[in-house]
Backbone as numpy.savetxt, mean C-alpha at the origin, in Angstrom:
# Nx Ny Nz CAx CAy CAz Cx Cy Cz
-4.98 21.23 -3.30 -6.07 20.65 -2.52 -5.62 20.47 -1.07
-6.54 20.62 -0.14 -6.23 20.50 1.28 -6.96 19.30 1.88
-6.20 18.46 2.54 -6.76 17.28 3.20 -6.28 17.24 4.65
-6.88 16.38 5.43 -6.52 16.22 6.83 -5.35 15.26 7.02
-5.29 14.22 6.20 -4.31 13.14 6.44 -3.33 12.93 5.31
-3.44 13.69 4.23 -2.47 13.59 3.15 -2.09 14.99 2.68
-0.94 15.08 2.02 -0.50 16.31 1.37 -0.59 16.09 -0.13
-1.16 17.06 -0.85 -1.41 16.96 -2.28 -0.79 18.19 -2.95
0.27 17.98 -3.71 0.98 19.10 -4.33 1.22 18.82 -5.81
0.77 19.74 -6.66 0.98 19.64 -8.09 2.16 20.50 -8.50
3.02 19.97 -9.36 4.14 20.75 -9.89 4.46 20.24 -11.29
4.41 21.14 -12.24 4.57 20.77 -13.65 3.57 19.64 -13.97
4.06 18.50 -14.41 3.17 17.38 -14.73 3.22 16.29 -13.65
3.74 16.63 -12.48 3.94 15.64 -11.41 3.03 15.95 -10.23
2.44 14.90 -9.67 1.71 15.03 -8.41 2.54 14.41 -7.30
2.80 15.19 -6.24 3.39 14.65 -5.02 2.27 14.38 -4.03
2.05 13.12 -3.71 0.98 12.72 -2.79 1.64 12.04 -1.59
1.49 12.67 -0.42 2.20 12.22 0.77 1.23 11.85 1.88
1.34 10.62 2.39 0.57 10.26 3.58 1.10 11.09 4.75
0.20 11.66 5.52 0.63 12.63 6.54 0.03 12.32 7.91
0.28 11.10 8.38 -0.03 10.72 9.76 1.26 10.17 10.40
2.33 10.96 10.44 3.61 10.41 10.89 3.58 9.88 12.32
2.72 10.45 13.16 2.63 9.98 14.55 2.04 8.58 14.63
1.37 8.13 13.56 0.78 6.79 13.48 1.50 5.95 12.42
2.70 6.36 12.04 3.46 5.68 11.00 2.66 5.59 9.70
1.78 6.58 9.50 0.93 6.66 8.30 0.03 5.44 8.13
-0.37 4.85 9.25 -1.36 3.78 9.20 -2.67 4.34 8.65
-3.40 3.53 7.91 -4.60 3.99 7.22 -5.84 3.84 8.10
-6.41 4.97 8.50 -7.74 4.95 9.11 -8.76 5.29 8.02
-10.03 5.37 8.40 -11.06 5.63 7.39 -10.84 6.96 6.69
-10.42 7.98 7.43 -10.22 9.29 6.83 -9.12 9.26 5.78
-7.99 8.63 6.12 -6.90 8.55 5.14 -7.33 7.75 3.92
-8.02 6.65 4.13 -8.46 5.84 3.00 -9.36 6.64 2.07
-10.30 7.37 2.64 -11.23 8.15 1.83 -10.52 9.31 1.12
-9.63 9.99 1.85 -8.93 11.12 1.24 -7.97 10.64 0.15
-7.34 9.51 0.37 -6.45 8.97 -0.64 -7.24 8.62 -1.90
-8.40 8.01 -1.72 -9.24 7.68 -2.88 -9.65 8.94 -3.63
-10.01 9.99 -2.89 -10.36 11.26 -3.54 -9.17 11.82 -4.31
-7.98 11.73 -3.72 -6.78 12.25 -4.37 -6.45 11.47 -5.65
-6.62 10.16 -5.60 -6.41 9.34 -6.80 -7.38 9.74 -7.89
-8.63 9.97 -7.52 -9.62 10.42 -8.51 -9.22 11.77 -9.12
-8.73 12.68 -8.26 -8.33 14.00 -8.74 -7.14 13.90 -9.68
-6.19 13.04 -9.36 -5.04 12.81 -10.23 -5.49 12.27 -11.58
-6.39 11.32 -11.57 -6.87 10.73 -12.82 -7.61 11.76 -13.67
-8.34 12.65 -13.03 -9.17 13.61 -13.76 -8.39 14.81 -14.29
-7.20 15.06 -13.78 -6.43 16.24 -14.15 -5.52 15.93 -15.34
-5.87 16.46 -16.49 -5.11 16.17 -17.71 -3.69 16.72 -17.67
-3.42 17.67 -16.77 -2.09 18.25 -16.69 -1.14 17.44 -15.81
-1.68 16.45 -15.10 -0.85 15.59 -14.25 -0.61 14.27 -14.97
0.67 13.94 -15.17 1.02 12.76 -15.96 1.65 11.65 -15.13
2.26 12.01 -14.01 2.94 11.03 -13.15 2.66 11.41 -11.70
2.49 10.40 -10.84 2.33 10.65 -9.40 3.46 9.98 -8.62
3.89 10.66 -7.56 4.85 10.09 -6.61 4.14 9.99 -5.27
4.04 8.76 -4.74 3.41 8.54 -3.44 4.48 8.25 -2.41
4.44 8.97 -1.29 5.43 8.79 -0.23 4.74 8.94 1.12
5.52 8.80 2.18 4.97 8.95 3.52 5.79 9.95 4.33
5.11 10.79 5.11 5.81 11.74 5.98 6.41 11.00 7.17
7.53 11.51 7.67 8.15 10.90 8.84 8.98 9.69 8.48
8.97 8.69 9.35 9.87 7.54 9.18 9.20 6.30 8.61
8.00 6.45 8.08 7.28 5.29 7.57 6.54 5.64 6.29
6.45 4.68 5.37 5.61 4.84 4.18 4.15 4.61 4.58
3.83 3.42 5.04 2.49 3.11 5.54 2.57 1.82 6.33
2.22 1.90 7.62 2.34 0.74 8.51 1.11 -0.16 8.47
0.25 0.01 7.45 -0.91 -0.86 7.30 -2.19 -0.19 7.77
-3.15 -1.01 8.13 -4.43 -0.51 8.64 -4.24 -0.06 10.07
-4.91 1.02 10.46 -4.83 1.54 11.82 -5.53 0.57 12.77
-4.75 -0.14 13.60 -5.31 -1.16 14.48 -6.21 -0.53 15.54
-5.87 0.68 16.00 -6.73 1.35 16.96 -8.12 1.58 16.36
-8.14 1.87 15.09 -9.41 2.05 14.38 -10.22 0.76 14.41
-9.54 -0.37 14.17 -10.19 -1.68 14.27 -10.72 -1.91 15.69
-9.89 -1.58 16.68 -10.27 -1.84 18.07 -11.55 -1.10 18.44
-11.70 0.12 17.99 -12.90 0.89 18.31 -14.14 0.27 17.70
-13.98 -0.47 16.60 -15.12 -1.11 15.96 -15.60 -2.34 16.74
-14.75 -2.89 17.59 -15.12 -4.09 18.31 -16.21 -3.84 19.34
-16.18 -2.67 19.96 -17.07 -2.41 21.09 -18.04 -1.26 20.88
-17.89 -0.51 19.82 -18.74 0.66 19.63 -19.33 0.68 18.23
-20.43 1.36 18.10 -21.02 1.59 16.78 -20.34 2.81 16.17
-19.78 2.65 14.99 -19.14 3.77 14.32 -19.79 3.98 12.97
-19.75 5.21 12.51 -20.32 5.51 11.20 -19.52 4.82 10.11
-20.21 4.27 9.15 -19.53 3.63 8.03 -18.83 4.68 7.18
-17.71 4.32 6.54 -17.06 5.26 5.63 -18.05 5.74 4.57
-17.88 7.00 4.14 -18.83 7.54 3.18 -18.64 6.96 1.79
-17.55 6.28 1.54 -17.34 5.58 0.29 -16.48 4.36 0.55
-16.69 3.33 -0.25 -15.90 2.11 -0.11 -14.59 2.31 -0.87
-13.47 2.12 -0.18 -12.17 2.36 -0.80 -11.24 1.19 -0.54
-10.32 0.96 -1.45 -9.27 -0.04 -1.49 -9.16 -0.99 -0.32
-8.29 -1.96 -0.46 -7.57 -2.24 -1.70 -8.45 -2.99 -2.72
-8.09 -2.97 -4.01 -6.97 -2.25 -4.61 -7.17 -0.73 -4.56
-6.06 -0.02 -4.61 -6.08 1.43 -4.42 -6.01 2.21 -5.73
-5.34 1.67 -6.72 -5.06 2.45 -7.93 -5.93 2.06 -9.13
-6.93 1.22 -8.93 -7.81 0.83 -10.03 -8.50 2.00 -10.73
-8.83 3.11 -9.99 -9.47 4.23 -10.69 -8.60 4.88 -11.77
-7.31 4.59 -11.79 -6.43 5.21 -12.79 -6.52 4.39 -14.07
-7.67 4.46 -14.72 -7.89 3.66 -15.93 -7.15 4.22 -17.13
-6.72 5.49 -17.05 -6.00 6.11 -18.17 -4.61 5.52 -18.36
-4.06 4.88 -17.32 -2.72 4.33 -17.42 -1.62 5.25 -16.95
-1.96 6.34 -16.27 -0.91 7.22 -15.73 -0.05 6.43 -14.74
1.29 6.52 -14.85 2.15 5.76 -13.95 2.23 6.40 -12.56
2.45 5.53 -11.57 2.57 5.95 -10.17 3.88 5.40 -9.61
4.68 6.28 -9.02 5.96 5.90 -8.42 5.79 5.84 -6.91
6.18 4.73 -6.31 6.17 4.62 -4.86 7.54 4.96 -4.31
7.62 5.89 -3.36 8.86 6.24 -2.68 8.72 5.74 -1.24
9.34 4.60 -0.95 9.03 3.84 0.26 10.18 3.87 1.25
9.89 4.30 2.47 10.86 4.21 3.55 10.19 3.59 4.77
11.01 3.06 5.67 10.45 2.50 6.90 9.47 1.38 6.62
8.31 1.45 7.28 7.32 0.38 7.18 6.51 0.47 5.89
6.42 -0.67 5.19 5.43 -0.87 4.14 4.73 -2.18 4.49
3.83 -2.10 5.45 3.19 -3.27 6.03 1.72 -3.32 5.60
1.18 -4.52 5.44 -0.24 -4.67 5.17 -0.68 -3.86 3.97
-1.58 -2.90 4.21 -2.05 -2.05 3.13 -0.89 -1.33 2.45
0.15 -0.99 3.20 1.31 -0.33 2.62 2.03 -1.22 1.63
2.11 -2.52 1.94 2.72 -3.47 1.02 1.84 -3.65 -0.21
0.53 -3.73 0.00 -0.39 -3.89 -1.13 -0.23 -2.71 -2.10
-0.21 -1.49 -1.57 -0.06 -0.31 -2.41 1.29 -0.32 -3.12
2.34 -0.75 -2.43 3.65 -0.87 -3.06 3.57 -1.75 -4.30
2.88 -2.88 -4.17 2.74 -3.78 -5.31 1.98 -3.16 -6.47
1.03 -2.27 -6.17 0.25 -1.63 -7.22 1.01 -0.53 -7.95
2.03 0.05 -7.31 2.76 1.14 -7.95 3.48 0.65 -9.20
3.61 1.53 -10.18 4.25 1.17 -11.45 5.75 0.94 -11.27
6.38 1.80 -10.48 7.81 1.73 -10.18 7.96 2.03 -8.69
8.91 1.34 -8.03 9.10 1.55 -6.59 10.57 1.85 -6.31
10.80 2.98 -5.64 12.12 3.33 -5.13 12.07 3.13 -3.62
12.99 2.36 -3.08 12.98 2.05 -1.65 14.20 2.63 -0.96
13.99 3.19 0.22 15.11 3.60 1.06 15.73 2.38 1.71
16.97 2.55 2.15 17.69 1.41 2.73 17.02 0.84 3.96
16.25 1.66 4.68 15.60 1.17 5.90 14.20 0.63 5.65
13.77 0.52 4.39 12.41 0.04 4.10 12.26 -1.42 4.49
11.09 -1.74 5.03 10.74 -3.11 5.40 9.34 -3.41 4.88
9.16 -4.62 4.35 7.91 -5.00 3.70 7.35 -6.23 4.39
6.08 -6.18 4.78 5.51 -7.30 5.54 4.01 -7.43 5.32
3.53 -8.69 5.36 2.10 -8.99 5.44 1.79 -9.26 6.91
1.73 -8.22 7.69 1.66 -8.35 9.15 0.26 -8.64 9.67
-0.75 -8.65 8.79 -2.13 -8.81 9.27 -2.38 -10.17 9.91
-1.57 -11.19 9.61 -1.76 -12.51 10.22 -1.66 -12.41 11.74
-0.87 -11.45 12.24 -0.72 -11.27 13.68 -1.95 -10.65 14.32
-2.86 -10.14 13.50 -4.13 -9.60 14.00 -5.28 -10.54 13.67
-4.95 -11.79 13.34 -5.95 -12.81 12.98 -6.74 -12.42 11.74
-6.04 -11.76 10.80 -6.64 -11.37 9.53 -5.87 -12.09 8.42
-6.54 -12.86 7.57 -5.82 -13.59 6.54 -5.20 -12.65 5.52
-4.05 -13.04 5.00 -3.33 -12.20 4.06 -3.38 -12.69 2.64
-4.40 -13.52 2.32 -4.47 -14.10 0.98 -4.63 -13.07 -0.11
-5.33 -11.97 0.19 -5.51 -10.94 -0.82 -4.20 -10.29 -1.22
-3.40 -9.92 -0.22 -2.10 -9.33 -0.52 -1.19 -10.37 -1.16
-1.26 -11.60 -0.70 -0.46 -12.68 -1.29 -0.72 -12.76 -2.79
-2.00 -12.69 -3.18 -2.36 -12.78 -4.59 -1.74 -11.64 -5.39
-1.63 -10.47 -4.77 -1.04 -9.31 -5.44 0.48 -9.44 -5.52
1.10 -9.74 -4.41 2.56 -9.67 -4.31 3.26 -10.81 -5.03
2.58 -11.96 -5.23 3.24 -13.08 -5.91 3.46 -12.81 -7.39
3.03 -11.66 -7.88 3.46 -11.27 -9.22 4.94 -10.90 -9.25
5.48 -10.53 -8.09 6.86 -10.04 -8.03 7.75 -10.87 -7.11
7.20 -11.37 -6.02 7.97 -12.18 -5.08 7.62 -13.65 -5.28
8.59 -14.55 -5.32 8.29 -15.97 -5.47 7.30 -16.44 -4.40
6.43 -17.36 -4.77 5.32 -17.73 -3.90 5.79 -18.29 -2.56
6.90 -19.01 -2.53 7.38 -19.57 -1.26 7.82 -18.46 -0.31
8.47 -17.43 -0.84 8.87 -16.30 0.00 7.64 -15.54 0.47
6.70 -15.30 -0.46 5.48 -14.59 -0.09 4.66 -15.39 0.92
4.65 -16.72 0.78 3.92 -17.56 1.72 4.52 -17.46 3.12
5.83 -17.49 3.21 6.49 -17.33 4.51 6.13 -15.99 5.14
6.14 -14.93 4.32 5.74 -13.62 4.83 4.30 -13.63 5.31
3.41 -14.30 4.55 1.98 -14.28 4.85 1.65 -15.02 6.13
2.34 -16.14 6.42 1.95 -16.95 7.58 2.83 -16.73 8.80
3.88 -15.90 8.68 4.68 -15.53 9.85 4.52 -14.06 10.20
4.14 -13.24 9.24 4.06 -11.80 9.47 5.41 -11.12 9.52
6.49 -11.86 9.25 7.83 -11.28 9.37 8.19 -10.50 8.11
8.91 -9.38 8.27 9.22 -8.53 7.11 10.45 -9.00 6.35
10.57 -8.50 5.13 11.82 -8.60 4.38 12.37 -7.19 4.23
13.69 -7.08 4.09 14.29 -5.76 3.99 14.35 -5.30 2.54
14.80 -4.08 2.35 14.81 -3.47 1.01 15.72 -4.24 0.06
16.85 -4.70 0.55 17.78 -5.44 -0.31 17.13 -6.72 -0.82
16.43 -7.44 0.06 15.76 -8.67 -0.33 14.62 -8.36 -1.31
13.86 -7.30 -1.03 12.76 -6.91 -1.92 13.29 -6.57 -3.31
14.44 -5.92 -3.37 15.04 -5.60 -4.67 15.51 -6.86 -5.37
16.08 -7.79 -4.62 16.57 -9.04 -5.20 15.44 -9.80 -5.88
14.27 -9.81 -5.25 13.14 -10.56 -5.80 12.30 -9.75 -6.77
12.58 -8.45 -6.95 11.91 -7.67 -7.97 10.71 -6.87 -7.52
10.50 -6.76 -6.20 9.39 -5.95 -5.71 9.69 -4.46 -5.86
10.96 -4.08 -5.76 11.35 -2.68 -5.91 12.39 -2.56 -7.02
12.43 -1.36 -7.62 13.34 -1.12 -8.73 14.72 -0.67 -8.29
14.77 0.16 -7.25 16.04 0.71 -6.77 16.02 0.76 -5.25
17.20 0.63 -4.65 17.39 0.88 -3.22 18.39 2.01 -3.10
18.01 3.07 -2.40 18.86 4.25 -2.26 18.92 4.64 -0.78
19.81 5.55 -0.45 19.87 6.05 0.91 18.60 6.82 1.23
18.26 6.88 2.51 17.06 7.62 2.91 17.12 9.07 2.44
18.32 9.66 2.49 18.47 11.05 2.11 18.17 11.28 0.63
18.36 10.27 -0.21 18.18 10.42 -1.65 16.85 9.86 -2.15
15.97 9.42 -1.23 14.74 8.74 -1.65 13.88 9.61 -2.57
13.48 10.79 -2.10 12.60 11.63 -2.90 13.32 12.17 -4.14
14.60 12.46 -4.00 15.38 12.90 -5.16 15.38 11.82 -6.25
15.56 10.57 -5.84 15.59 9.46 -6.81 14.22 9.22 -7.41
13.16 9.35 -6.60 11.81 9.19 -7.13 11.50 10.28 -8.15
11.93 11.49 -7.85 11.71 12.60 -8.79 12.51 12.40 -10.08
13.72 11.88 -9.96 14.53 11.61 -11.15 13.84 10.56 -12.03
13.22 9.56 -11.40 12.49 8.56 -12.17 11.30 9.20 -12.88
10.59 10.08 -12.17 9.46 10.77 -12.79 9.91 11.58 -14.00
11.04 12.27 -13.87 11.54 13.08 -14.99 11.92 12.20 -16.18
12.45 11.01 -15.90 12.78 10.09 -17.00 11.51 9.66 -17.73
10.45 9.41 -16.98 9.19 9.01 -17.60 8.61 10.16 -18.42
8.73 11.37 -17.90 8.17 12.54 -18.59 8.87 12.85 -19.91
10.05 12.29 -20.13 10.74 12.47 -21.40 10.09 11.67 -22.52
9.24 10.71 -22.16 8.62 9.84 -23.15 7.25 10.39 -23.56
6.74 9.99 -24.73 5.41 10.44 -25.15 4.35 9.99 -24.14
3.61 10.90 -23.53 2.72 10.52 -22.44 1.62 9.53 -22.84
1.08 9.67 -24.04 0.02 8.75 -24.44 0.57 7.33 -24.65
1.80 7.24 -25.14 2.43 5.93 -25.30 2.71 5.29 -23.94
3.14 6.13 -22.98 3.37 5.63 -21.63 2.07 5.08 -21.05
0.97 5.80 -21.23 -0.31 5.38 -20.66 -0.81 4.11 -21.32
-0.66 4.01 -22.63 -1.10 2.80 -23.32 -0.31 1.59 -22.84
0.99 1.79 -22.62 1.82 0.70 -22.10 1.38 0.30 -20.71
1.13 1.29 -19.84 0.70 1.00 -18.48 -0.68 0.33 -18.46
-1.57 0.72 -19.36 -2.88 0.07 -19.43 -2.74 -1.41 -19.71
-1.88 -1.75 -20.66 -1.67 -3.16 -20.99 -1.09 -3.92 -19.80
-0.11 -3.31 -19.12 0.51 -3.96 -17.97 -0.49 -4.16 -16.85
-1.28 -3.12 -16.55 -2.23 -3.21 -15.45 -3.37 -4.18 -15.76
-3.81 -4.21 -17.02 -4.87 -5.15 -17.38 -4.43 -6.59 -17.18
-3.20 -6.89 -17.56 -2.67 -8.24 -17.34 -2.57 -8.54 -15.86
-2.09 -7.55 -15.08 -1.94 -7.76 -13.65 -3.29 -7.99 -12.99
-4.29 -7.19 -13.35 -5.63 -7.35 -12.76 -6.18 -8.74 -13.04
-5.98 -9.23 -14.26 -6.49 -10.55 -14.63 -5.83 -11.62 -13.77
-4.50 -11.54 -13.62 -3.78 -12.53 -12.83 -4.23 -12.51 -11.37
-4.36 -11.31 -10.80 -4.75 -11.18 -9.40 -6.17 -11.70 -9.19
-7.09 -11.32 -10.07 -8.48 -11.76 -9.94 -8.59 -13.27 -10.01
-7.79 -13.88 -10.88 -7.82 -15.34 -11.01 -7.31 -16.00 -9.73
-6.22 -15.47 -9.17 -5.69 -16.04 -7.93 -6.69 -15.89 -6.79
-7.28 -14.70 -6.67 -8.19 -14.45 -5.56 -9.46 -15.28 -5.67
-9.91 -15.58 -6.89 -11.11 -16.39 -7.06 -10.89 -17.81 -6.55
-9.63 -18.24 -6.52 -9.32 -19.58 -6.02 -9.01 -19.58 -4.53
-9.01 -18.38 -3.91 -8.62 -18.28 -2.50 -9.64 -17.45 -1.72
-10.85 -17.99 -1.52 -11.84 -17.25 -0.73 -11.35 -17.03 0.69
-11.66 -15.86 1.25 -11.19 -15.51 2.58 -12.20 -15.94 3.64
-11.77 -16.67 4.68 -12.70 -17.04 5.75 -13.10 -15.82 6.56
-14.30 -15.88 7.14 -14.75 -14.77 7.97 -14.21 -14.90 9.39
-13.05 -14.30 9.63 -12.40 -14.41 10.94 -12.75 -13.26 11.88
-13.49 -12.28 11.37 -13.76 -11.09 12.18 -14.60 -11.35 13.41
-15.33 -12.49 13.45 -16.19 -12.78 14.59 -15.56 -13.75 15.59
-14.30 -14.12 15.38 -13.68 -15.11 16.26 -13.09 -14.47 17.51
-12.90 -15.29 18.54 -12.25 -14.81 19.77 -10.81 -14.42 19.50
-10.14 -15.16 18.63 -8.73 -14.86 18.33 -8.58 -13.50 17.66
-9.54 -13.13 16.82 -9.49 -11.82 16.17 -9.55 -10.72 17.23
-10.53 -10.83 18.12 -10.66 -9.82 19.17 -9.40 -9.78 20.04
-8.84 -10.94 20.36 -7.64 -10.99 21.19 -6.45 -10.37 20.47
-6.33 -10.63 19.16 -5.20 -10.09 18.39 -5.23 -8.56 18.38
-6.41 -8.00 18.15 -6.54 -6.55 18.10 -6.35 -5.94 19.49
-6.99 -6.54 20.49 -6.94 -6.00 21.85 -5.51 -6.05 22.41
-4.82 -7.16 22.21 -3.46 -7.31 22.75 -2.51 -6.31 22.11
-2.72 -6.01 20.81 -1.86 -5.03 20.15 -2.06 -3.65 20.77
-3.32 -3.26 20.94 -3.62 -1.95 21.52 -3.11 -1.86 22.95
-3.21 -2.98 23.71 -2.77 -3.00 25.10 -1.28 -3.28 25.25
-0.58 -3.46 24.12 0.88 -3.65 24.09 1.30 -4.84 24.95
0.68 -5.99 24.71 1.02 -7.24 25.41 1.01 -8.38 24.41
1.58 -9.52 24.80 1.58 -10.69 23.93 0.18 -11.28 23.88
-0.27 -11.70 22.69 -1.60 -12.28 22.59 -1.62 -13.71 23.11
-2.79 -14.15 23.51 -3.01 -15.53 23.93 -4.13 -16.10 23.03
-3.76 -16.87 22.03 -4.73 -17.39 21.09 -5.29 -18.74 21.54
-6.55 -18.99 21.20 -7.23 -20.21 21.64 -7.74 -21.05 20.47
-7.55 -20.57 19.26 -8.00 -21.34 18.10 -9.50 -21.37 17.95
-10.15 -20.32 18.43 -11.61 -20.27 18.27 -12.09 -18.82 18.19
């Protein structure tokens, strides 16, 4: 399959799905979000694909939502995406096919959320994980609800209200990632994990993943129901957060 912002390659029973906006650190704009959703649907529908490996081209896994994309929405009328897509990103995989995240560089915002959704995560030594949306005046309660399945709530809370990242070693210590490897061995290690999974009966793997994901969805939905998100998109601070980032200057917040 050919896409504009992702690479989609099938080999044996493995799908290699690569975010391909390296000049933007693979930040998600509407096109990438829509194409990724299409690719997830294609993976789910293809009976010959049993495991997916998600990675990012260049030096980043996914730096979050494309802030420039947000900035353009502040002052101009833009066409709405042709389909509503994530997060969550992997819910369409109802069959239980496992997904391996191969994470290097930035896994911020949406990138962190997707990391949490992956079945297994291999991280490069330079990987950094952050709920950076607070710096754009966007609440991070949704990601917090997801990530606190793996990171203790106090650590996740600090990440959510400071926007500061944790490194791969810390993420491994708290259980967000399964392995930390050198950058050079990242894809090799992710592929080795896929091969280990493929040695097992595929239907048993899927049934196991269905049970795990169903429990996770229940826990996340319960947390999110107790944490409604305020509408901050119309505030002056939201506009200032987005504008200052695009203009590469320090923001000046006014609390309104």
